[in-house]
NUDO-838990 format. One record per residue (C-alpha): x, y, z. Coordinates in steps of 0.02 Angstrom, whole numbers, plus 32768, in hexadecimal, padded with zeros to 4 digits. Layout:
// NUDO-838990
XYZ
...
//
This chain:
// NUDO-838990
BE0A5F14CA80
BE1E5F61C9D3
BE785F0BC945
BEA95F59C89E
BEDD5F00C800
BF4F5F83C7B3
BF695F81C6F5
BFA65FEAC664
BF166017C5EE
BF465FD9C541
BEF4600CC49D
BE9F5F7DC442
BEA65F0DC4DC
BE155EBFC53A
BD935F13C5AA
BDD45FB8C5F1
BE745F9CC58E
BEB25F0CC5FB
BF325EA4C59D
BEFA5E01C5F3
BE445E1EC623
BE275D66C64D
BEB25D6AC6CE
BE755E0DC718
BDC75DBFC72B
BE105D23C77E
BE755D8AC7FB
BDE35DFCC826
BD6F5D65C83D
BDEF5D12C8B0
BE035DB3C913
BD475DC0C92F
BD415D09C960
BDC35D31C9E6
BD595DBECA29
BDB15E53C9DA
BD5E5EEBC98F
BDAC5ED7C8E4
BDB45F47C84C
BE235F6AC7B8
BE87600BC7AC
BEDE6054C713
BF8E6092C733
BF6B6149C704
BEDA614EC781
BF4D612AC814
BF7D61E1C81E
BEC66212C831
BE9D618DC8B4
BF326193C92A
BEC661A8C9C5
BE686106C99E
BF0860A1C993
BF4360B7CA47
BF45600CCA99
BF085FB7C9FA
BF525F1CC9A9
BF885F45C8F6
BFB85EC2C874
C0235F1FC7F7
C00E5ED4C749
C03E5F72C6EB
C0B75F61C65C
C0D35F82C5A3
C0425F6DC52C
C04B5F04C48D
C0895F80C40C
C0FE5FE0C47E
C09B6054C4F1
C0E7605CC59F
C0B560AEC641
C126610FC6B7
C14A607CC72C
C1C460D6C7A0
C14E6169C7BD
C0BF60F0C7DC
C121608BC85D
C153612BC8B7
C09D6162C8C1
C06460B9C904
C0EA60BBC98B
C0BC616DC9BC
C004613CC9C7
C02B60B0CA43
BFEE6022C9D5
C02F5F6FC9EB
C06A5F40C93D
C08B5E95C8F3
C0D05E81C844
C1715ED3C811
C1CE5EE6C76C
C27A5E99C75B
C3175EF4C726
C32A5F03C66B
C36E5E6EC60A
C4245EA1C623
C4095EBEC6DD
C3B75E13C6E9
C44A5DC0C692
C4C75E11C708
C4685DD2C7A1
C4455D24C75C
C4F95D0EC723
C5345D1CC7D8
C4D75C7BC806
C54C5BE7C7E5
C4BD5B6EC7C1
C4715BE3C73F
C50E5C1AC6E4
C5185B7FC673
C4655B9DC63A
C47B5C51C5FF
C4995C70C545
C52E5CDEC51B
C4F65D93C516
C5305E46C525
C4ED5EF8C51B
C4D45F46C471
C5305FEAC488
C5875FF7C3DF
C5565F9EC33C
C5F25F30C341
C5AF5EDDC3DF
C5455E68C374
C5E55E16C337
C63B5E11C3E1
C5F15D69C415
C6455D13C381
C5AA5CB2C34B
C5555CAEC2A0
C4A95CE2C2E1
C46F5D4EC371
C3CC5D91C3B5
C3B95E4AC3DE
C33D5E6BC46A
C3055F10C4B8
C3465F1DC569
C2945F48C59F
C2065EFBC53D
C1845E72C532
C11B5E0AC4BA
C1AE5DF1C443
C1A85EA8C40D
C24D5EE4C3C5
C29C5E36C3C7
C3015E19C327
C36F5D88C2F2
C40B5DB8C290
C4705D4DC21A
C5235D8DC223
C5675D36C189
C5535D94C0E3
C4D25DB6C0A5
C4A15DFAC150
C3EB5DDEC17C
C3705E19C201
C2CC5DC4C22B
C2555DE3C2BB
C1DD5E69C2F9
C1EC5F24C311
C1B35F7FC3AE
C0FF5F7DC371
C1035EC1C34C
C1085EDCC290
C16F5E5BC22F
C2225E8AC204
C27D5E34C174
C3185E8CC132
C3B55E61C0D1
C4525ECEC0D8
C4D85ED6C053
C5625F0AC0CB
C58A5F2FC180
C5675FE8C16A
C4B25FC4C13D
C4A15F49C1CD
C4EB5FC7C247
C472604DC20C
C3E25FD5C22F
C4245FB7C2DF
C440606EC309
C397608EC35F
C3B55FFBC3D6
C4616031C413
C4646044C4D0
C3B55FFBC4DD
C3CD5F43C4B0
C4305EA6C4D3
C47F5E2BC45B
C4645D74C482
C4AA5CDAC42D
C4235C8CC3C0
C4075BD7C3F0
C3B55B4CC38B
C30E5B44C3E6
C2995AFEC362
C2515A55C338
C28759F3C2A0
C20E5A56C234
C2505B00C269
C1C15B26C2E1
C2045B8DC374
C1D65B56C423
C2095B78C4D5
C1D35B4CC585
C17C5BCBC5F2
C18B5BB4C6AE
C10E5C15C716
C1565C28C7C5
C0FB5C6FC85A
C1165C73C915
C08C5C1CC97A
C06A5C08CA33
C0825B59CA73
C0945B0DCB20
C0E15B9DCB7F
C1485BE0CAEE
C1465C02CA35
C16C5B8BC9A9
C18A5BA0C8F0
C0FF5B65C87E
C1345B40C7CB
C0BC5B27C739
C10C5AFBC693
C0CE5AF1C5E2
C1155AF7C533
C0FC5B8AC4BE
C0FA5B63C405
C1215BF1C38F
C0EE5C05C2DB
C16C5BCDC258
C1D45C63C225
C1C15CBEC2CA
C25A5CDFC335
C1F95CD5C3DA
C1705C62C41B
C1075CE9C470
C04C5CCDC470
C0345D81C436
C08B5D4EC394
C0115CC1C373
C0655C3AC3DB
C00A5BB0C439
C0215B66C4E7
C01B5AABC50A
C03F5A3FC5A3
C0E459E1C594
C0965939C568
C033597FC4D5
C0C959E4C49B
C13B594CC4A5
C0C958EEC42E
C0B5597FC3B5
C16E59ABC3AE
C1B258FCC3B7
C219592DC451
C1F758A7C4D6
C27A58F5C548
C1FB597DC571
C1A758FCC5E2
C23F58E8C653
C274599DC669
C20659C8C6FF
C28C59ADC787
C30F5A13C72A
C2925A9DC703
C25D5AA6C7B9
C3125AB7C7F2
C32D5B3FC770
C2915B9CC7AB
C2C75B93C862
C3745BD5C83A
C32C5C69C7D8
C2AE5C8AC863
C33D5C8FC8DF
C3945D17C879
C2FB5D89C87B
C2A25D57C91C
C2E75DE9C980
C2945E6CC911
C2035EC2C96C
C15A5E88C92E
C19F5DF6C8CA
C1175D72C8BF
C1225D2AC80E
C19B5D0EC77F
C1925CCEC6CE
C2285C70C686
C2435C53C5CC
C2AE5BB7C5B9
C2F45B6FC518
C3185AB8C4F5
C39B5A9BC46F
C3AC5A00C404
C43159BAC479
C3B659C2C50A
C4085A55C562
C39C5AD5C5BE
C3B95B8FC59F
C3715C1BC609
C3405C9BC585
C2F05D20C5F1
C28B5D41C68E
C1ED5DAAC6A1
C1B55DF7C745
C0FE5E08C70F
C0E25D6CC6A5
C04F5D57C630
BFD25CD4C668
BF785CAEC5C4
BFE95C18C5A0
BFBC5BC5C646
BF045BD5C61B
BF1D5B94C56A
BF885B00C5A1
BF265AC5C639
BE7B5B17C63C
BE215B8AC6B6
BE285B22C756
BEE65B24C767
BEEC5BD8C72A
BE705C15C7AC
BEBF5BADC836
BF675C00C814
BF175CAEC81F
BEC75C85C8C7
BF675C3BC90D
BFC85CD7C8DE
BF4A5D44C93A
BF515CD6C9D6
C00D5CF0C9DA
BFF75DABC9C4
BF7B5DB1CA55
BFF25D51CAC6
C07E5DCBCA9D
C0095E5ECABA
BFD65E1BCB64
C08C5E05CB95
C0B95EB5CB5D
C02A5EFDCBC5
C06B5EA7CC62
BFE25E23CC6B
C0105D6BCC76
C00B5D2CCBC2
BFC05C86CB95
C0675C54CB4A
C11A5C91CB56
C1915CCDCAD2
C2175C48CAD1
C2635C3DCA24
C2A65B9DC9D9
C35B5B9BC9A4
C3955B4CC902
C3ED5AA5C909
C4A85A9AC8F2
C4A05A14C86C
C4A55A41C7B2
C3FD5A71C769
C4035A01C6D1
//
C-alpha cells in the first residue's frame, strides 16, 4: 500500500522545503515500519501524480509557510478526492468559524475570550477593554498577530504577515484606523488577557490531541507542554524564538506550581474541543493553545487542525515524538481498512466530553 506525506514546499525551510523535516522523517519511518511504501509529496506535484494516488493513504500536512506563502488548499482537497485517495489531516475553519462552533458548546463557552470579527476599524473598541489582540482569521506561526493598546497614546506591537517586528504609536484614532485598514474583513479582535509570568515573559500551554485506536474503539490522546515566549513578544510560538518545556520544568522556571495540577482540567478541555470537531472528515489531530491567567483560569485561545510537532520533540525528546507519529498512522490504517470494507483492527467509537465543568 502506498503512503504519501503531503506538504507545502516553503522557501528557506528544511530539506525539500518541508517546514518540519524531523516530523516528516518520523512519519515516513513509522509508515515503512508498518509495511507501507512511503514517500513525501509536495502539494503542487499532486496535480501531476493523480493516477498514483488512487487507493493511497495521504497524510495532508500542507499549510501556510513561515512568512506568509500559502497553497490553494481547496483546489488540492478537490484533486485528492477526485483521485480516490484516503486523506487524513484537515484544516479547521478560520478563527472566527472556530469561535462560532466552540461557543455553542456549554462547557467551552466560559473558557473563550471575548472576541468579534474585525469588519470596521471601530470594532477594536467594541469589546470595551483597554487592550486587544488582532489576529488574521487564517494564519499560523504568530504571523500578523498584533496587540493594541486602546488608551491614548494608542500603540501596536507584534508581527506583520512576514514575521517582522511591528512597533507603532498613533497620535489619534484616525492614524490607528489607517493602520488597521488592510486587516478589515480578514481578522478577528480578541480581548487581551494577562498571560505572562511575573517578569513579563509570555507563556501558554499547548495541547497536542490525536485520535488513537484502543480496545475496539478510538480514544483521545493528549500530550501537553508549556511554551515560553521571549519577553516583548505577543505570542509564544516556537517560530518566534519560544521554547517548549514539560509542565514540571515550566512550573519551576515560572514559579507557577499550579501547572502541576492542571492535567485533569486540560484533558477535559481537550475532549470537549475534540467532540466539537470530531465529525469533520479526516480529522485525526488538533493543537490547542491554552492560556493560564494569574487567577488560575484557563482560556482557550485558538485551535489548529494541523498542529506543529516541534514543541513535543523539544519538551519530551524523540521517543515520545516518534511514538505519537506511529500511533497516528495506526489509527489512519484502521480507518482506511474500515472504509475499504475490511474488518478494521479497531472501531471508530468517539469519546464524549463529561458534563462537569472543565476547570
